[in-house]
N, C-alpha and C positions, 0 to 999 in steps of 0.2 A: 766459297768461304768454308772455313773449318766448322764442322759440326761439333758441339760440346757433348761429350759422353754423358749419359744420364745416370749410369750406375757406377758405384765405387769400384767394382771388379774391373771394369774397363779402364779406369784411371790407373789403378795399381798395377795390373798385369799379373798373370798367374805365376810367373817365375819369381817376381818380387814377393808375392804373397807366400810362396813356398819357403823362400829364404827367411822371411819374417817369422813364419811359424816355427822353423827350425831353431832360430836364435831365441825365440820366446821359450821354447821347450827347454833348451839348454840353460837359460837364465832361471827358469823355475826349478830345475833340478838342483842347481847350485844354491839357490836361495833356501830351498827346503832342507838341503843337507846342512847348511850353516845354521839354520834355525832349530834343528832337531836337538832337543836337550840331551846332554850326555849323562848316562847313568853311572853313578859312583856306588860301588858296593859298600854296604855298611860294615864297619869294623867294630863290633860290639866288645871284643876283648880289649881293644885300646881304650874305648870309652869307659869300661868298668875299671881298668887299671888307673885311669886318671881320678876316679872317684874313691879309690881305696885310701884309707887314712890310718895312721897309727895312733892318732890322738884319741884320748878318751874324753868324751864330753860329760860323762856322768861318773863321778867317783863314788863307788859304793864300797865302803869299808866296814 
């Protein structure tokens, strides 16, 4: 009769385990790269230009 293996390493086999680890590492790299926030440089000149106005709110005469 066939003897049932007692540990998981015997069931999976080392070659399958190596392939699984390689695929896991590739997946983690892609996931981390996609989740990394992109940095956008601040453009203060543009922000200030939008807030400049020619209107006078206070008329002092």
